C-alpha positions in Angstrom: 14.5 9.3 0.1 11.2 10.1 1.8 9.4 7.2 3.5 6.4 5.8 1.6 3.1 7.2 2.8 0.0 5.5 3.9 -2.3 4.9 0.9 0.7 4.4 -1.3 2.4 1.1 -2.1 -0.4 -0.7 -3.9 1.1 -4.0 -5.1 -1.6 -4.9 -7.6 -1.1 -5.1 -11.4 -4.1 -3.1 -12.5 -4.5 -5.2 -15.7 -4.7 -2.6 -18.4 -4.8 -5.2 -21.1 -6.9 -7.9 -19.4 -9.6 -5.5 -18.4 -10.4 -4.8 -22.1 -11.8 -8.3 -22.3 -15.3 -8.2 -20.9 -15.6 -12.1 -21.0 -12.3 -12.4 -19.0 -13.7 -10.0 -16.4 -17.0 -12.0 -16.1 -15.1 -15.3 -15.8 -12.9 -13.8 -13.1 -15.9 -12.6 -11.0 -17.0 -16.3 -10.7 -13.5 -17.7 -10.4 -13.2 -19.4 -6.9 -9.6 -17.9 -6.6 -10.8 -14.3 -7.0 -11.1 -12.0 -4.0 -13.6 -9.2 -3.2 -13.2 -6.2 -0.9 -16.5 -4.8 0.3 -16.8 -1.1 1.0 -19.8 0.1 3.0 -20.2 3.9 2.9 -17.0 5.2 4.6 -16.1 1.8 6.0 -14.0 -1.1 4.8 -14.2 -4.8 5.7 -11.2 -5.9 7.9 -10.3 -8.7 10.2 -11.9 -8.6 13.7 -8.6 -9.5 15.3 -5.1 -8.0 15.3 -3.0 -7.7 13.3 -5.5 -5.8 11.1 -5.9 -7.1 7.6 -8.2 -6.4 4.7 -11.3 -8.6 4.7 -11.3 -10.3 1.4 -14.3 -12.5 0.5 -14.4 -15.3 -2.0 -17.1 -15.6 -4.7 -19.3 -17.9 -2.5 -19.2 -15.7 0.5 -20.1 -12.7 -1.6 -23.0 -14.6 -3.2 -24.3 -15.5 0.3 -24.4 -11.8 1.1 -26.9 -11.3 -1.7 -25.4 -8.1 -3.0 -26.9 -6.2 -5.9 -23.8 -4.1 -7.0 -21.4 -4.9 -9.8 -17.8 -5.6 -8.6 -15.1 -3.3 -10.0 -11.7 -4.8 -11.0 -8.7 -3.7 -8.9 -6.0 -5.9 -10.4 -4.1 -9.1 -10.1 -1.5 -10.5 -7.8 -0.1 -14.0 -7.3 -2.5 -15.8 -9.6 -5.6 -14.2 -8.0 -7.8 -11.4 -9.3 -8.9 -8.7 -6.9 -12.2 -6.7 -7.0 -13.9 -4.2 -4.8 -17.7 -3.9 -4.4 -19.9 -1.1 -3.1 -22.2 -2.2 -0.3 -23.5 1.3 0.5 -27.0 0.6 -1.0 -27.1 -2.9 0.5 -27.2 -2.4 4.3 -28.6 -5.8 4.9 -26.0 -7.5 2.8 -23.2 -5.6 4.6 -24.6 -6.6 8.0 -24.9 -10.2 6.9 -21.2 -10.3 6.0 -20.4 -9.4 9.6 -22.6 -12.2 10.8 -21.4 -14.8 8.4 -17.6 -14.1 8.7 -15.0 -13.1 11.3 -14.7 -9.7 9.6 -16.1 -6.3 10.6 -16.5 -3.0 8.9 -14.1 -0.3 10.1 -13.8 3.4 9.3 -11.3 3.7 6.4 -9.0 6.3 8.0 -9.0 4.4 11.3 -8.2 1.1 9.5 -5.5 2.7 7.4 -3.5 3.6 10.4 -3.3 -0.1 11.5 -3.1 -1.9 8.1 0.1 -2.9 6.3 1.3 -0.3 3.9 0.4 -2.4 0.8 -3.1 -2.9 2.1 -3.6 0.8 2.5 -2.7 1.3 -1.2 -5.3 -1.2 -2.2 -7.8 0.4 0.1 -7.1 3.8 -1.5 -7.7 2.4 -5.0 -10.9 0.7 -3.9 -12.4 3.8 -2.2 -11.4 6.2 -5.0 -12.8 3.9 -7.7 -16.1 3.5 -5.9 -16.3 7.3 -5.2 -15.8 8.0 -8.8 -18.5 5.7 -10.0 -21.0 7.0 -7.5 -20.5 10.6 -8.9 -20.5 9.7 -12.6 -23.6 7.9 -13.3 -24.7 10.4 -15.9 -22.9 11.7 -19.0 -21.4 15.3 -18.6 -21.9 15.7 -22.4 -25.6 14.9 -22.9 -26.9 14.0 -19.5 -27.9 10.4 -20.2 -27.0 7.4 -18.1 -23.5 5.9 -18.4 -22.6 2.2 -18.1 -19.5 0.5 -16.6 -16.8 -0.7 -19.0 -13.4 -2.3 -18.6 -14.2 -3.6 -15.1 -14.8 -0.1 -13.8 -11.9 1.8 -15.5 -14.3 3.5 -17.8 -17.9 4.6 -18.1 -19.6 5.1 -21.4 -22.7 7.1 -22.3 -25.6 4.9 -23.3 -26.7 7.5 -25.8 -23.8 9.7 -27.3 -21.2 7.0 -26.4 -18.9 9.6 -24.8 -16.1 7.9 -22.8 -15.5 9.0 -19.2 -12.4 7.9 -17.3 -11.5 8.2 -13.6 -9.6 11.4 -12.6 -7.7 12.5 -9.6 -7.7 16.0 -8.2 -4.1 17.3 -7.8 -3.6 19.1 -4.5 -0.4 20.9 -3.5 0.5 20.9 0.2 3.6 22.8 1.3 5.7 23.7 4.3 7.1 27.2 3.9 10.2 27.9 6.0 12.5 30.8 6.9 15.6 29.2 8.4 14.5 28.1 11.9 10.8 29.0 11.5 8.0 27.3 9.5 4.6 28.6 8.4 1.6 26.5 9.5 -2.1 27.3 9.4 -5.6 26.4 10.4 -8.3 26.3 7.7 -11.9 27.0 8.5 -13.8 23.9 9.4 -12.2 20.9 10.9 -9.1 22.5 12.4 -10.9 25.7 13.6 -10.8 26.5 17.3 -8.2 23.8 18.1 -4.5 23.8 18.7 -3.9 21.7 15.6 -2.0 23.4 12.8 -1.0 21.9 9.5 0.8 22.7 6.2 -1.0 25.1 3.8 -2.7 23.4 0.9 -4.9 23.9 -2.1 -6.0 22.5 -5.4 -3.9 23.0 -8.5 -5.7 25.3 -10.9 -6.1 24.6 -14.7 -3.0 25.4 -16.8 -0.9 25.8 -13.6 2.5 24.3 -12.7 3.2 22.8 -9.3 5.6 25.7 -8.5 3.0 28.2 -9.6 0.3 26.6 -7.5 2.5 26.6 -4.4 3.3 30.3 -4.9 -0.3 31.2 -5.5 -1.8 29.3 -2.6 0.7 30.6 -0.1 0.1 34.2 -1.2 -3.7 33.8 -1.2 -3.9 32.1 2.3 -1.0 33.8 4.1 0.1 36.8 2.0 3.7 35.4 1.9 5.8 35.4 -1.2 7.9 32.3 -1.7 10.9 31.1 -3.7 12.9 27.9 -4.3 10.0 25.5 -4.4 11.1 21.9 -4.1 9.2 18.6 -4.4 9.3 16.2 -1.5 6.8 13.3 -2.1 3.2 12.5 -3.0 0.3 10.6 -1.4 -2.9 9.3 -2.8 -5.7 10.7 -0.6 -9.0 8.8 -1.4 -11.4 11.3 0.3 -12.7 11.3 -2.3 -9.9 11.1 -4.9 -7.0 13.5 -4.5 -3.3 13.2 -5.1 -1.4 15.2 -2.4 1.8 16.7 -3.9 4.1 17.6 -1.1 6.5 20.5 -1.4 8.8 22.7 0.6 9.3 26.4 -0.2 11.5 29.2 1.2 9.9 32.4 2.4 10.8 35.5 0.4 8.7 37.7 2.7 7.6 37.0 6.3 4.8 39.4 7.1 1.5 37.5 7.3 -1.6 38.8 5.7 -4.2 36.1 6.2 -7.2 35.3 4.1 -9.9 35.3 6.9 -12.5 33.7 4.7 -10.4 30.6 4.2 -8.2 30.5 7.4 -8.8 31.0 11.1 -5.1 31.4 11.8 -1.7 31.3 10.2 1.5 31.8 12.1 5.3 31.1 12.3 6.5 28.4 14.6 10.2 27.8 15.6 11.9 24.5 15.2 11.9 23.7 18.9 8.2 24.2 19.1 7.6 22.0 16.2 10.0 19.2 17.4 8.2 19.2 20.8 4.9 18.9 19.1 6.0 16.0 16.9 7.1 14.3 20.1 3.7 15.0 21.8 5.3 17.4 24.2 3.7 20.7 23.2 0.2 21.2 24.4 0.0 24.5 22.5 0.7 22.9 19.1 -0.8 19.7 17.7 0.6 18.3 14.3 -1.4 16.0 11.9 -0.8 12.3 12.5 1.3 10.0 10.4 -1.6 9.1 8.1 -1.2 12.6 6.5 1.6 13.7 4.2 1.5 17.0 6.2 3.1 15.2 9.2 6.0 14.1 7.1 6.6 17.4 5.4 6.7 19.1 8.7 9.0 16.5 10.2 11.4 16.5 7.3 11.9 20.3 7.9 12.0 20.1 11.7 14.6 17.4 11.7 16.9 19.3 9.3 16.4 17.4 6.1 15.5 20.6 4.3 18.0 23.4 4.4 17.9 27.0 3.3 19.7 27.8 0.1 22.4 30.3 0.3 21.8 33.3 -2.0 
């Protein structure tokens, strides 16, 4: 059974029934037992001392910050109701929180590597929810403004009443292997001109199965035909709101024909090279860190969890 990934493990009951009651939501916002997690641009409020914890505010602390954004309901746990709030348009409010509390704003990715697993799941939900609202202020049907409903689970057009719900973008990410070799690549942009290689990945197209998406993306990026696609695990990735679907696949062909518009390099690495990289002992190959599902897909193959099927 694969280990649970960072950004998974959210313990909150998301309150599908409760969030239909607008009065209940309003009451919970003013309830002294409710807790609020501020997000400021790409940063999240956390404790200023170790061990790192999410920086939950109560309703009085939030009021003192003089925020002007509506809280979004995250869920319930242990008789408390949890919300997140976007501070991105309230720089003074965000700065005042740091002055009035023992908390600080930290980059979300950096914080996630130090937080407890359950906290990273809550952080992922908060970031994804805020990102979605920031991108859906207007109706895709008629173009008019939308308003928040169900504590942030829905937006409704103020004119045509069309309903809009949060969506995630499914992304397949896969390690292709040929016995003692695996296929890794560098996409243009962040990984270019470095020694860091990762699993190939891409968005799932409309009307496409996971297996079809894996086969298509590997062919497009590397010119390799694959077979025996198997699911490994998944990971929420709130940058802005993807679901990473991790897979392994066997190579049916091995000659690389790289898409030079998308990739800067694609190559085969042997198991010993990859194991050394995972242990930080290969200066010529850097593997993504544990925050990324790519790390765990690569490790599971390198350590022999994934075996080649006998034809």
